[in-house]
C-alpha positions as CSV (number, residue, x, y, z in Angstrom):
1,M,53.3,-52.6,-111.4
2,L,50.6,-54.0,-110.6
3,Y,48.8,-56.8,-112.5
4,P,45.1,-56.7,-113.3
5,L,44.3,-60.4,-113.5
6,A,46.5,-61.7,-110.9
7,R,44.2,-61.1,-108.2
8,P,41.1,-62.9,-109.7
9,R,43.2,-65.8,-110.6
10,R,44.8,-65.9,-107.4
11,R,41.1,-65.9,-105.9
12,R,40.2,-69.2,-108.1
13,A,43.9,-70.7,-106.9
14,L,42.8,-70.4,-103.7
15,G,39.0,-71.7,-104.2
16,A,40.1,-75.2,-104.1
17,A,41.4,-74.8,-100.6
18,P,37.9,-75.8,-99.0
19,L,37.7,-78.7,-100.5
20,L,40.8,-79.9,-99.6
21,L,40.2,-79.0,-96.3
22,L,37.0,-81.2,-96.2
23,I,38.8,-84.0,-97.9
24,A,41.7,-83.7,-95.2
25,S,39.3,-83.7,-92.5
26,C,37.8,-87.1,-93.5
27,S,41.1,-88.9,-93.8
28,P,43.7,-90.2,-91.5
29,G,46.6,-87.9,-90.9
30,A,50.2,-88.0,-92.5
31,G,53.4,-86.8,-92.7
32,A,53.5,-84.8,-95.5
33,S,57.2,-84.6,-96.2
34,A,56.7,-88.7,-96.5
35,V,54.1,-88.3,-99.0
36,E,54.7,-87.9,-102.7
37,A,52.9,-85.6,-104.8
38,P,50.9,-86.9,-107.6
39,D,51.1,-85.6,-111.2
40,E,49.0,-82.8,-112.4
41,Q,46.8,-85.0,-114.6
42,T,45.9,-87.3,-111.9
43,F,45.5,-84.2,-109.8
44,V,43.4,-82.5,-112.3
45,S,41.2,-85.8,-112.7
46,A,40.9,-86.7,-109.3
47,F,40.0,-83.1,-108.1
48,V,37.3,-83.1,-110.7
49,E,35.7,-85.8,-109.8
50,L,36.2,-85.0,-105.9
51,R,34.1,-81.7,-107.2
52,R,31.7,-83.1,-108.9
53,A,30.7,-85.9,-106.1
54,A,30.7,-82.9,-103.5
55,A,28.0,-81.5,-105.2
56,Q,25.8,-84.1,-106.4
57,E,26.0,-86.2,-102.4
58,R,23.1,-85.2,-100.5
59,T,25.0,-86.4,-97.0
60,N,28.6,-86.1,-95.3
61,E,28.5,-89.6,-95.3
62,A,27.6,-90.5,-98.9
63,F,30.5,-88.0,-99.8
64,A,32.9,-89.7,-97.7
65,R,32.0,-93.0,-99.3
66,R,32.2,-91.7,-102.4
67,R,35.4,-89.8,-101.9
68,E,37.6,-92.9,-100.9
69,E,36.4,-94.6,-103.9
70,I,37.9,-91.8,-106.4
71,L,40.9,-91.5,-104.0
72,S,41.2,-95.2,-104.8
73,T,40.5,-95.3,-108.4
74,H,43.2,-92.6,-109.2
75,G,45.8,-93.8,-106.3
76,V,45.7,-91.1,-104.4
77,T,45.0,-90.1,-100.8
78,A,44.0,-86.6,-99.4
79,E,47.5,-86.0,-98.0
80,T,49.1,-86.7,-101.5
81,L,46.4,-84.1,-103.2
82,E,47.3,-81.9,-100.5
83,R,50.9,-82.3,-101.0
84,F,50.8,-81.5,-104.7
85,I,49.7,-78.1,-103.3
86,D,52.3,-77.8,-101.0
87,V,55.2,-78.5,-103.5
88,H,53.8,-76.0,-106.1
89,A,52.4,-73.4,-103.5
90,D,55.4,-70.8,-104.5
91,D,54.1,-70.8,-107.9
92,L,50.3,-68.8,-107.5
93,D,50.3,-68.6,-111.6
94,Y,50.9,-72.3,-111.9
95,L,48.1,-73.3,-109.3
96,S,45.7,-70.9,-110.9
97,D,46.3,-72.6,-114.3
98,V,45.7,-75.8,-112.9
99,W,42.9,-74.5,-110.9
100,D,42.0,-73.0,-114.4
101,R,42.3,-76.2,-116.1
102,I,39.9,-77.8,-113.5
103,D,37.3,-75.2,-113.5
104,R,36.9,-75.5,-117.5
105,T,37.0,-79.6,-117.3
106,L,33.8,-79.1,-114.6
107,R,32.2,-76.6,-117.0
108,G,33.1,-79.1,-119.9
109,E,35.3,-76.7,-121.8
110,L,38.1,-79.3,-122.0
111,D,38.3,-83.3,-121.4
112,A,39.8,-85.5,-118.5
113,E,43.1,-85.0,-120.7
114,G,42.9,-80.9,-120.8
115,N,42.0,-80.7,-124.4
116,V,39.4,-78.3,-126.2
117,I,36.2,-79.7,-126.4
118,R,34.2,-76.4,-127.0
119,P,36.8,-74.5,-129.1
120,G,34.4,-71.7,-129.5
121,S,34.4,-70.8,-125.8
122,T,37.1,-68.8,-124.2
123,P,37.4,-67.5,-120.8
124,D,37.8,-62.9,-120.7
125,A,39.4,-61.2,-118.1
126,E,36.8,-61.7,-115.6
127,G,36.5,-65.5,-116.3
128,N,33.1,-65.1,-118.4
129,D,32.8,-67.6,-121.5
130,S,32.8,-65.3,-124.6
131,D,32.4,-66.4,-128.4
132,N,35.6,-65.9,-130.6
């Protein structure tokens, strides 16, 4: 049986890949197996801040500086963020839920801890907000 919502969710989950590649391309490499993955809350918080910085900074140099501040503040590296994706790569539903949480946080529906702050707004099947 085909699941009609699987394709859009997968697309959202995979939407994180370009930013992760950007983060990794500006960081020194390390063996993924030697890197420990952050917990979900740390990953989401760091990723939300990175997305906001990517949208706000006007130059690659400014973003690179801001990126290092964000990573340091959260106690992670580009490699640990990549490791989070690697660890959960076999569970696309989980990654889709994480990406959805990141998206909802960026849209102001959730706070940094994942608590609903706009309770009347819920995503419909296409991912658009609808008031109940």
